[in-house]
C-alpha positions in Angstrom: 2.4 27.6 7.5 1.4 23.9 7.4 2.4 22.2 4.2 0.8 18.8 3.4 2.7 16.4 1.1 1.2 13.2 -0.4 3.7 11.4 -2.6 3.2 8.0 -4.3 5.5 6.0 -6.7 4.5 2.7 -8.3 7.1 0.5 -9.9 6.1 -2.4 -12.2 8.5 -5.1 -13.4 8.0 -7.1 -16.6 9.0 -10.3 -14.7 9.2 -10.9 -11.0 12.5 -9.7 -9.4 14.2 -10.9 -6.3 16.5 -9.4 -3.6 15.0 -6.0 -4.3 16.7 -3.3 -2.2 15.4 0.3 -2.3 16.6 3.5 -0.8 14.3 6.6 -0.4 15.2 10.2 0.3 11.7 11.7 0.4 11.0 12.2 4.0 11.4 15.7 5.4 13.2 16.1 8.8 13.2 18.8 11.4 15.5 21.7 10.3 16.2 24.3 13.0 14.3 27.5 12.6 12.9 26.7 9.2 10.7 23.5 9.3 9.2 21.1 11.8 7.8 17.7 10.9 4.4 17.3 12.5 3.8 13.9 11.1 5.5 11.7 8.5 4.7 8.1 7.4 6.0 5.8 4.7 3.8 3.0 3.5 4.7 0.2 1.1 2.9 -2.4 -0.9 3.9 -5.2 -0.4 4.4 -4.4 3.3 8.1 -4.1 4.3 10.1 -3.4 7.4 11.5 0.1 7.0 15.0 0.9 8.4 16.6 4.3 8.2 19.9 6.1 8.8 21.2 9.7 8.4 23.6 10.2 5.6 26.6 12.6 5.6 24.5 15.5 4.4 22.0 15.1 7.2 19.2 13.5 5.1 17.0 10.7 6.3 17.5 7.6 4.1 14.9 4.9 4.4 15.7 1.3 3.4 13.4 -1.4 2.1 14.4 -5.0 1.4 12.4 -7.7 -0.3 13.8 -11.3 -0.3 10.8 -12.8 -2.0 9.8 -12.2 -5.7 8.2 -8.9 -6.4 6.3 -7.8 -9.5 4.9 -4.5 -8.3 6.2 -2.1 -5.7 4.3 0.9 -4.4 5.7 3.4 -1.9 3.8 6.3 -0.5 4.7 9.2 1.8 2.2 11.2 3.9 3.8 14.2 5.7 2.6 17.4 7.4 5.3 20.0 7.9 5.2 23.4 9.7 7.4 25.8 7.7 8.7 29.3 8.4 10.7 30.2 5.3 13.6 31.4 7.5 17.2 30.7 6.5 18.6 27.5 8.0 21.4 27.8 10.5 24.7 26.3 9.3 26.6 26.2 12.6 27.2 22.4 12.4 28.7 22.5 8.9 31.8 20.3 8.9 35.1 21.4 7.2 34.6 18.5 4.7 31.1 19.6 3.6 32.2 23.2 3.5 34.9 22.2 0.9 32.6 19.9 -1.0 30.0 22.6 -1.5 32.5 24.7 -3.6 33.8 21.8 -5.7 32.5 21.0 -9.3 30.5 17.8 -9.8 29.5 15.8 -12.9 26.1 17.5 -12.9 27.5 20.9 -12.1 30.9 21.1 -13.7 33.0 24.2 -14.1 32.9 25.6 -17.6 34.1 28.9 -19.0 31.0 28.9 -21.3 28.9 29.6 -18.2 30.5 33.1 -18.0 28.1 34.2 -20.7 25.3 34.2 -18.1 27.3 36.3 -15.6 27.7 39.8 -17.1 24.0 40.7 -16.7 24.2 39.8 -13.0 25.0 42.6 -10.6 25.2 42.7 -6.8 27.5 43.3 -4.0 28.4 40.3 -1.8 27.9 36.6 -2.2 24.2 36.6 -1.3 23.4 39.6 -3.5 25.2 38.0 -6.4 23.3 34.7 -5.9 20.0 36.5 -5.7 20.6 38.4 -8.9 21.8 35.3 -10.6 18.6 33.5 -9.5 16.5 36.1 -11.1 18.6 36.2 -14.3 18.5 32.5 -14.9 14.8 32.5 -14.5 14.5 35.3 -17.1 17.1 33.8 -19.5 15.9 30.2 -19.6 12.7 28.5 -20.6 11.0 26.0 -18.3 9.9 23.1 -20.5 8.9 19.7 -19.3 10.4 17.1 -21.6 13.2 19.3 -22.9 15.7 17.4 -20.7 16.0 14.1 -18.9 17.3 13.0 -15.5 20.8 12.5 -16.9 21.3 16.1 -18.1 24.0 18.4 -16.7 24.5 22.1 -16.5 26.2 22.0 -19.9 23.1 20.6 -21.5 20.8 23.3 -20.2 23.3 26.0 -21.0 23.4 24.8 -24.7 19.6 24.3 -25.1 18.3 27.2 -23.1 15.5 25.2 -21.7 14.9 22.5 -19.0 13.2 21.9 -15.7 14.0 22.9 -12.1 16.8 20.2 -11.7 18.6 21.6 -14.7 18.4 25.3 -13.6 19.6 24.3 -10.1 22.7 22.5 -11.6 23.6 25.5 -13.7 23.3 27.9 -10.8 25.4 25.6 -8.6 28.1 25.5 -11.2 28.3 29.3 -11.6 28.2 29.9 -7.8 30.9 27.3 -6.9 33.2 28.5 -9.7 33.3 31.8 -7.7 33.9 29.9 -4.5 30.4 30.6 -3.2 29.3 27.5 -1.1 26.1 26.2 -2.5 24.1 23.0 -2.2 21.3 21.2 -4.2 17.9 20.9 -2.5 15.2 18.4 -3.3 11.8 18.9 -1.8 8.3 20.1 -2.3 6.6 23.3 -3.3 3.1 24.4 -2.4 1.4 27.1 -4.4 -0.3 29.9 -2.5 -4.0 29.3 -2.0 -4.2 26.1 -4.1 -3.2 22.5 -4.2 -0.5 21.3 -6.6 -0.6 18.0 -8.4 2.6 16.9 -10.2 4.6 13.8 -11.3 7.9 14.9 -9.7 9.3 16.7 -6.7 10.9 20.2 -6.9 14.6 21.3 -6.8 16.3 24.5 -5.9 19.6 25.9 -4.5 20.8 27.0 -1.1 23.7 29.5 -0.7 25.8 29.7 2.5 26.1 33.3 3.7 27.4 34.0 7.1 26.1 31.3 9.4 22.9 30.4 7.4 21.7 28.7 4.3 19.6 30.9 2.1 17.3 29.2 -0.4 16.9 30.4 -4.0 14.7 28.9 -6.7 16.0 29.7 -10.3 13.1 27.8 -11.9 10.7 30.5 -10.5 13.2 33.3 -9.9 12.2 33.7 -6.2 13.7 33.0 -2.8 12.7 30.0 -0.7 9.8 30.9 1.6 7.3 29.1 3.8 5.8 27.3 0.8 8.9 25.1 0.4 9.6 21.8 2.3 13.1 20.5 2.2 13.4 16.7 1.8 17.1 16.3 1.1 20.3 18.3 0.3 23.6 17.4 -1.3 26.1 18.4 -4.0 23.8 17.7 -6.9 20.9 15.4 -7.9 23.1 12.3 -7.6 23.3 12.7 -3.8 19.6 13.0 -3.3 17.5 10.9 -5.8 14.1 10.3 -4.3 14.3 6.6 -5.0 17.2 4.3 -5.9 17.5 0.5 -5.9 18.9 -2.7 -7.1 17.5 -6.2 -7.8 18.4 -9.5 -9.3 16.5 -11.0 -12.3 15.9 -10.4 -16.0 13.2 -7.7 -16.1 12.5 -4.2 -17.4 10.9 -1.7 -15.2 8.4 1.2 -15.5 7.1 3.6 -13.0 4.6 6.4 -12.3 4.8 9.0 -9.6 2.0 11.2 -8.3 2.5 14.1 -6.0 0.0 16.4 -4.2 1.1 19.4 -2.2 -1.1 21.9 -0.5 -0.8 24.4 2.4 -2.8 26.2 5.0 -1.7 29.4 6.8 -1.3 28.8 10.5 -3.5 31.0 12.6 
């Protein structure tokens, strides 16, 4: 399948800011057996030289620097990705990452209160348990935009019973890792079968390590990752993979808007 992603974020500053540095983790990269990038371009306004490096999780991190005063910053991504929906091989996983993916984090802490969501989950083996948990969390919790904010953790969604994809992913990670099941947070894009999607945020789900491969599971929708999903970045939780992060000097408040369009075409 070919998935087409068009992402645009526009930052506005109440006063001009200087020494603006921005990092982006929005560009998909080739992932063996599961996705191949046909074309990917980042465009900025004002124009900027874009540098990039690969972080410890294998994500592409783009850097933008502006030395002159900036009042508005617009960043856009245009990408076409061929996807298969197959599990991603994990043969290059380092011992350090293998350990990090079973540790608690601020967003996905260990908490005995989460055991309340486990008794209804049945399954033999790590992947079967994760698949059952994926379905259970989807049935148990309410997806509601505005019920949480970007700072919420697994404890917040467990208490409220509602949230968005990021929240459900953090809760699922916490439950899996507490049982020593390696799991990672995934940020990316989701295309709906047969129609274009317009949104103001990217999507988030979970991948579980079983054998020598990462298997994707989406607790917000209660389904496994398939060819409609494009991975942009992976990490321990959201804090490792924010789409955009930056600093600047100057006394200013900021506001931003994001627009995302995702559609797909079955490959003949």
